[in-house]
Structure formats: C-alpha cells, structure tokens
N, C-alpha and C positions, 0 to 999 in steps of 0.2 A: 424527552427525546427531541422535541422541536428545536430547542436551543443547541443541543449536541449536533444535530443535523446541520444547522446554520453554521456552527463553528467548523464542522467537517468540510462543508462546501467552501468556506472561506480559506481553510488550510489547503484544500486542493488547488484553489486559485493561486494562493501564495506560493505553492510548491513550484509553479511554473516561472516564478520571478526571483528565485534564489540567486544571490550575488555570486556564489561559488558553486561549482559542480561537486555534489556530495560523494561521487564515486559510485561504481556499479553495485557494490554490496549494499550500500544504503538505498540506492534506487530500487533494487530488487525487494528489499524489506518494505519500502514504501508501497511498491506495486502490490505486494502480497496483502498488506494491510488495507489498501484501497479496495482491492477486489473482495476481500473478506467482508469489509464493511458494506460494500454496495451490492454484492451478489451472494454472499454466504459461502458455504464450503465449496471447494474446487469441484468443477463438473467437467464433463467431457473427457476424452481420452488424452493422454499425455502426447505432446507433439513428437514427431518422428526424430530419429537419430540425427538427421542433417539439419534440423531446426534448433540450433544451439540456444539461441535467444529465447525462443518459445518454450523450450524445455526448462530453462532457468527460471523463467517467469512462472510457469506452471508449478515447478517445485517450490518456489517461494510462497505461492498461494496455498498449495496443498499442505505445506508445513503448518499452516494456521488452522487446520481442520478442527472444528469444535469450538473455536473462539466465537463469542457472541459478536454481533454486529456493533453493539455499543462499545464493547471493549476494543474492537479493531478501530473504530472511529476515534476513541480517546487516545489510543497509542499513536495513531496517524497524526492527530492534532499535536500531541506532545513532541513527536519527532520533527514535524515541520517547524514548530516554535523553537526547538533547540537549534535547528539548522539556520533559522533566521538570525539567531543571536551569534552564531559562529562567524 
C-alpha cells in the first residue's frame, strides 16, 4: 500500500502540470477517483439545484460507491499516466 500511495501522490501532483486540458468529462472522472481513493464512498448531501458544478462532482464521486481505495488509486494513476503520454 505504501508504494501505491506514493505513486498516487505523485500522480496527483503530475495532474496539476498536464500540458493539455483533458476536458470536463475526464476531469470529473479524475475528481471522482481522487475522492474515492482519499475519502471513500461519497458522503454528505447532494449539492442544491443551483450548484451545477458541485452536483456534477458529487455525482462523479457517488458513481464509484463501493470501489476500494486501492482500486481508485490505481485507476487514477493509470489515467494520469495516459494523459501525460497524450
């Protein structure tokens, strides 16, 4: 787990320096994976109707309910690595 966490932290740092914008859909998927990896299943109430961005983020995270932290970390790492190569 220690090595996975180290690679996850490195991928999170790398995600901030991507040369191209991956687009909103990819960013939402990355957000969901990051939150699932770091906080577990989605918690709290869904943001209100007027908070469009907050609702989209919450939905992306909630869609991953039940995924293990380790799986979310690995998928996040894989996604960042593929974006770095793009």
